[in-house]
C-alpha positions, 0 to 999 in steps of 0.5 A: 293864498288869496290877495287882500283886494280881490276887486282889483284883480278881475283881469290877467295876462296869459303867456300860453307858450309852446314849452312853458306858460305863465300868468300875470296878475296886477300886483296887490299893491302899487301899479306893477304886476306879479306872476302867479305861483303855478307850482310850488316855488315856480312862476312858470309851468311846462305846457304839458297835460297827462291824461291818465286812464289807469283803472278807468271804466269806459264811462269815466273821464281821464284824470288830468295832471298838469305841468311838471306833474304831467311829465313826472306821471308819464315818466313813472310809467302810468297808463295814459297820454302825455300831451305837449307843445299843444300850441303847435296845433293851432292853425292846423287841421288837427285843432278840431280833431280828436286823438286817442289818450288810451283805454278807448278814451279820446279828446279833441285837441282844442279841448286839450288847450282849453283844459290847460287854460282852465287850469291856469285860470283856476290857479290865478283866481285862487291867488287873486281871490276873485273870478277873472273875466278879462284877459290879454293873451300873448301870440307869436308874430306868426302862428303859421309862416306865410299863410295869413288865413291859417294864422288868423284861424290859429288866433281865432281857435285860441280865442275860442278856447279862452272864451270856453273857459270863461273869459268874457273880454279877450285881447291879444298882444304880440309876445315880443312886444310884451317883452319890449314892454317888460324891458321898458320898465328898466330903462331911464331914456329912450331906446330903439330895441330889437326884441328876440323872443325865441321860445319853443315854437316860434322865433319872433322879432320886434323893433320897438321904440321904448322909454320912460315917456312912452310907457305912459301911453296905452296905444303903442302902435306907432312905436312898433317899427317892425315885426317878423318871425319864423315858426322855428324854435326849441321844439324844432331843435329837439327834433333835429337833435333826436334825428341827428344823435338818437334815432340813427341807432334805430336805423335813421339814415341806415341802409338796406342790403342793396345800399338803399336808404331805409324809409325815413317817415317813421323817424320824423314822426317819432321826433314830432310830438303830435305825431308820435302816437300815430306810429303806435297804431296796430296796423302801422306797427305790423307794417314796420315789423314787415320792413325787417328785410329793408335793414342791412343792420338787423339790430337797428330794426330791433331797436326801432321795434323796441321803441315802437312796441314800448311806446318810447317816442315821447321819452326819446324826445325828452332825452333830446330836449335834456341833451339840448339843455345840457349842451347849452349849460355845459358844452357836452353830454351823454344821452342815456338810451338804456330804455331801448337797449341795456348799455346803449348811449349816444353823445353830443357836444356843442359842435355837433349840436350846431351842425344838427341845427345849422339850417334852423339857426341861419333861418332865425338869424335871417329873420332878425335881419329881415325885421330891420330890412322891413323897417328900412333901418340899418343895423347901426340904429339899434340901441339894444338887443333884448333876448327872451325865451328859453331857446336864447339860452343856447349861446351859439344862436344868441352870439350869431344874432348879436354879431349882426348888430355889433353896435347894440348892447345885449340885454337879457330878460327872464327867459321864461317870464319876461313875456308874461310880465310884459303882457301883464303891463299891457293888461293893466293899461287896457283893462285897469 
């Protein structure tokens, strides 16, 4: 459904997330923003693309499915390639490389990103009723930890992808700063807020002065007292859960006849979205088959080969992610591994999840504390903690962060939409 005043909407704001994405437009009436309906009844959409190659001739282009439809098409068993966590390739050497999607077809990784942005843009233009040529894009505090050159390259690659789909004017804003702008719309007095934006790819923290008088200002640089973050978040949690609770049945950390641990590289690759397809290369499958004698428990090797030969890597990560969410919501769950072997399953509860994620949780909490250290402020100065991002739904992590700032009130935004809404607020200020 298009808007009644198309001329007012020549700009947008895009939260291109590792796990989920959203896009905001200026509201049809008033001075606020509204999120685009990306799927029926949904204002956010999984950052996922499925390239379908079923029945294609060599000269035909793969069919593309996005978001929940992409995941569903993959789960239904259609021939092709599911791409998720595309944001994680920015700043890496993979950005300009091509990858196979099936049936002799390949696609450049950065083209996967631009194709997804093009889809978001088309949905926003349909709702706006007009072309969109200007955009604010969110970015993490660090695309890449402790490597400024690669971090700059990541932003440049995202800007290039945005230009490729038709955005003429592009601005960036830190995602946790955007969340602070969203929080600022809800308060009636000045506060010092620590924004914890923990999503799929990064955990970012920003220390920001907010208030009703400050929200009128376009330039907010002086209100940002500290930024810090680490490249650890939800997709890392999924990987560790898979390694800890799923892949051991396939031999991870298993031993051979002499007691020596079996090689682990294949398991780390199977638990990493953008590396899974490397395991399916024919030469590598043959190599894994020859490693049968490395295993004291031959059933573990049979299960590994079942995963590799049936291309089950993405399905196993999806089960790890579902287990993480189930634990966050209910405390314990069973993981159905029937796709590997009839009747096979694993279990996980909150304690096991915390144990699997311990190192990551501590690094994230340390990053929160370091944000204040950089600003040379004591924890007692923080008025509010503002949590946003899907991974803040894991209570043990949020509780650990809150425990380090006992005087601060704990506030929660829309875990999946507050960054996009804040980016929209920023877009109105610089483009309107």
